[in-house]
SEMARGU-129145 format. One line per field, with one value per residue (C-alpha): residue number from 1; residue in three letters; x, y, z. Coordinates in nm, 4 decimals, always signed. Example, Ala and Ser with C-alpha at 12.3 -4.5 7.8 and 13.67 -1.06 7.14 Angstrom:
! SEMARGU-129145
num <- (1,2);
residu <- (ALA,SER);
east <- (+1.2300,+1.3670);
north <- (-0.4500,-0.1060);
up <- (+0.7800,+0.7140);
This chain:
! SEMARGU-129145
num <- (1,2,3,4,5,6,7,8,9,10,11,12,13,14,15,16,17,18,19,20,21,22,23,24,25,26,27,28,29,30,31,32,33,34,35,36,37,38,39,40,41,42,43,44,45,46,47,48,49,50,51,52,53,54,55,56,57,58,59,60,61,62,63,64,65,66,67,68,69,70,71,72,73,74,75,76,77,78,79,80,81,82,83,84,85,86,87,88,89,90,91,92,93,94,95,96,97,98,99,100,101,102,103,104,105,106,107,108,109,110,111,112,113,114,115,116,117,118,119,120,121,122,123,124,125,126,127,128,129,130,131,132,133,134,135,136,137,138,139,140,141,142,143,144,145,146,147,148,149,150,151,152,153,154,155,156,157,158,159,160,161,162);
residu <- (MET,ASP,PRO,ASN,SER,GLY,LEU,LEU,ASP,LEU,VAL,ARG,THR,LEU,ALA,LEU,LEU,ALA,HIS,PRO,VAL,LEU,ALA,CYS,GLY,LEU,ILE,TYR,TRP,ILE,TRP,TRP,GLN,TYR,SER,TRP,ARG,LYS,LYS,SER,SER,GLU,LEU,LYS,GLY,GLU,LEU,ARG,LYS,GLU,ALA,LEU,ASN,GLN,HIS,GLU,LYS,MET,GLY,ASP,ARG,LEU,VAL,TRP,ALA,THR,PHE,PHE,VAL,ILE,MET,VAL,ALA,PHE,ILE,GLY,LYS,ALA,ILE,ALA,GLY,TRP,ARG,THR,ASN,GLY,ASP,ILE,PHE,SER,GLU,ILE,TRP,PRO,THR,ASN,LEU,HIS,GLY,TYR,MET,GLY,PRO,LEU,GLY,PHE,ILE,LEU,LEU,LEU,ILE,LEU,ALA,ARG,MET,GLY,LYS,GLN,THR,ARG,ASP,ALA,ARG,LEU,GLU,GLY,LYS,LYS,PHE,SER,HIS,LEU,LYS,LEU,LYS,HIS,GLY,ARG,ALA,ALA,ASP,PHE,ILE,ILE,ILE,ILE,ALA,ILE,ILE,HIS,ALA,PHE,LEU,GLY,PHE,LEU,TYR,ILE,PHE,SER,VAL,LEU);
east <- (+0.0000,+0.1326,+0.1613,+0.1006,-0.2359,-0.5560,-0.6069,-0.4689,-0.1656,-0.2740,+0.0817,+0.1940,-0.1133,-0.0750,+0.2972,+0.2234,-0.0643,+0.1330,+0.3147,+0.0085,-0.1800,+0.1117,+0.1672,-0.1894,-0.1104,+0.2192,+0.0505,-0.1897,+0.1046,+0.2918,-0.0183,-0.0573,+0.3104,+0.2667,-0.0329,+0.2158,+0.2530,-0.1044,-0.0985,+0.2258,+0.0655,-0.2398,-0.0642,+0.1001,+0.3300,+0.3858,+0.1341,+0.3312,+0.6619,+0.5151,+0.3651,+0.6952,+0.8815,+0.6271,+0.6660,+1.0433,+1.0197,+0.7577,+0.9762,+1.2523,+1.0081,+0.8494,+1.1833,+1.2252,+0.8643,+0.9130,+1.2261,+1.0272,+0.7428,+0.9920,+1.1604,+0.8195,+0.7720,+1.1037,+1.0328,+0.6862,+0.8346,+1.0937,+0.8193,+0.6163,+0.9176,+0.9821,+0.6167,+0.5844,+0.9263,+1.1115,+1.3607,+1.3466,+1.5272,+1.2992,+1.0503,+1.2464,+1.3976,+1.1801,+1.0327,+0.8140,+0.8000,+0.6313,+0.9138,+1.1827,+1.0004,+0.9998,+1.3749,+1.4028,+1.1238,+1.3012,+1.6194,+1.4166,+1.2562,+1.6028,+1.6989,+1.3770,+1.4512,+1.8056,+1.6696,+1.4340,+1.7233,+1.9255,+1.6310,+1.5956,+1.9687,+1.9800,+1.6778,+1.8317,+2.1647,+1.9898,+2.0845,+1.8572,+1.6555,+1.3631,+1.5263,+1.5902,+1.2320,+1.1048,+1.3229,+1.2075,+0.8438,+0.8855,+1.0636,+0.7697,+0.5321,+0.7343,+0.7409,+0.3610,+0.3201,+0.5638,+0.3902,+0.0488,+0.1818,+0.3619,+0.0463,-0.1627,+0.0880,+0.0986,-0.2795,-0.2640,+0.0286,-0.1680,-0.3919,-0.1008,+0.0641,-0.2379);
north <- (+0.0000,+0.3427,+0.5503,+0.8649,+0.7387,+0.8965,+0.6149,+0.6528,+0.4375,+0.2384,+0.1468,+0.5104,+0.6252,+0.3636,+0.4409,+0.8103,+0.7502,+0.5174,+0.8131,+1.0236,+0.7206,+0.6234,+0.9887,+1.0168,+0.7413,+0.9082,+1.2425,+1.0690,+0.9029,+1.2328,+1.3944,+1.1050,+1.1424,+1.5182,+1.4688,+1.3484,+1.7088,+1.7134,+1.3568,+1.4145,+1.6676,+1.4504,+1.1239,+1.0498,+0.7875,+0.4532,+0.5293,+0.8398,+0.6489,+0.3841,+0.6462,+0.8356,+0.5171,+0.4501,+0.8087,+0.7674,+0.4326,+0.5664,+0.8692,+0.6436,+0.4356,+0.7492,+0.8633,+0.5321,+0.5350,+0.8879,+0.7784,+0.4905,+0.7187,+0.9588,+0.6682,+0.5546,+0.9054,+0.8883,+0.5361,+0.6439,+0.9358,+0.7028,+0.4647,+0.7560,+0.8785,+0.5323,+0.4823,+0.8279,+0.8928,+0.5629,+0.7254,+0.6744,+1.0040,+1.2224,+1.2928,+1.2031,+1.5428,+1.7808,+2.0598,+2.2346,+2.3401,+2.0172,+1.8115,+2.0112,+2.0185,+1.6380,+1.5884,+1.9183,+1.8099,+1.4792,+1.6601,+1.8675,+1.5482,+1.3994,+1.7101,+1.6826,+1.3169,+1.4073,+1.6753,+1.4194,+1.1801,+1.4595,+1.5347,+1.1678,+1.1297,+1.4398,+1.3139,+0.9692,+1.1205,+1.3367,+1.6619,+1.9590,+1.8993,+2.1424,+2.3717,+2.0713,+1.9542,+2.3024,+2.3175,+1.9698,+2.0738,+2.3942,+2.2057,+1.9638,+2.2608,+2.3722,+2.0201,+1.9974,+2.3267,+2.2158,+1.8766,+2.0404,+2.2781,+1.9914,+1.7778,+2.0613,+2.1299,+1.7571,+1.7493,+2.0300,+1.8622,+1.5396,+1.7196,+1.8281,+1.4844,+1.2603);
up <- (+0.0000,-0.0917,+0.2266,+0.0215,-0.0997,+0.0222,+0.2752,+0.6242,+0.6909,+0.9959,+1.1022,+1.0878,+1.2778,+1.5513,+1.5836,+1.6282,+1.8709,+2.1008,+2.2589,+2.3494,+2.4826,+2.7081,+2.7969,+2.9302,+3.1782,+3.2597,+3.3253,+3.5643,+3.7401,+3.7639,+3.9181,+4.1621,+4.2618,+4.2946,+4.5240,+4.7872,+4.8988,+5.0260,+5.1587,+5.3479,+5.5781,+5.6435,+5.7320,+6.0647,+6.2143,+6.0436,+5.7695,+5.6740,+5.6729,+5.4440,+5.2122,+5.2022,+5.1149,+4.8376,+4.7110,+4.6880,+4.5040,+4.2643,+4.1900,+4.0614,+3.8580,+3.7173,+3.5758,+3.3915,+3.2707,+3.1362,+2.9513,+2.7996,+2.6854,+2.5244,+2.3450,+2.2185,+2.0754,+1.8894,+1.7653,+1.6522,+1.4600,+1.3050,+1.1922,+1.0568,+0.8610,+0.7238,+0.6254,+0.4706,+0.3150,+0.3365,+0.5753,+0.9525,+1.0130,+0.7999,+1.0820,+1.3942,+1.4741,+1.6757,+1.4660,+1.7198,+2.0843,+2.1904,+2.0429,+2.2192,+2.5514,+2.5896,+2.6302,+2.8205,+3.0556,+3.1074,+3.2097,+3.4552,+3.5881,+3.6426,+3.8386,+4.0415,+4.1215,+4.2235,+4.4560,+4.6067,+4.6697,+4.8290,+5.0571,+5.1493,+5.2146,+5.4357,+5.6311,+5.6813,+5.7893,+6.0474,+5.8728,+5.8226,+5.5103,+5.5196,+5.2603,+5.0313,+5.0783,+4.9902,+4.6754,+4.5724,+4.6177,+4.4201,+4.1431,+4.1397,+4.0991,+3.7974,+3.6470,+3.6772,+3.4909,+3.2202,+3.1897,+3.1440,+2.8787,+2.7064,+2.7073,+2.5666,+2.2888,+2.2171,+2.1898,+1.9323,+1.7540,+1.7023,+1.4546,+1.2389,+1.2107,+1.1629);
C-alpha cells in the first residue's frame, strides 16, 4: 500500500498515537506522585513512613517510565518517517516546541529526582533537610506546569501529524 495514498496508513497512525496514549497514563502518574505534597501533611506515624517510602520508590520508577514514553515518541516518529518517506530520520527530529520540551522536561525530571534523593539522604543522615524539601516541592510545581503545557501542545500537535 502506498503511504502517500488517500487512505490513512494504519501502522503510521498507531505508531504516532502510542506516545500520546502512554503519555496520558504518565501524566496521571505524575499527578498522583505530585499529590504526595497534600498527603504528606495529612498522614502520621507509620502510615506516613510507608507512604513516604512509596513516594520515593515511585519517583525512581516514574523517571524510567518517562524515559520509555519519550523513546516511544522517537520510535513512533521514526516509523512515521519510514512509512511516509522511506527514511526513519525524515521525521524524527523535533520541529516544534512540543518536540523540544519532551527531552528538556526529562532533564528537569532527572533534576527533580536528584533533589528528592538529596532530601531523602539528608533526612536519613539526620541533617537539616527542610530547605531541600522546599526546593524539591517547588521544582515539582514547575514540572507539573511544564507537563500540562507539554500535554496541551501535544494534543494540538496530534492534529497536524495525523
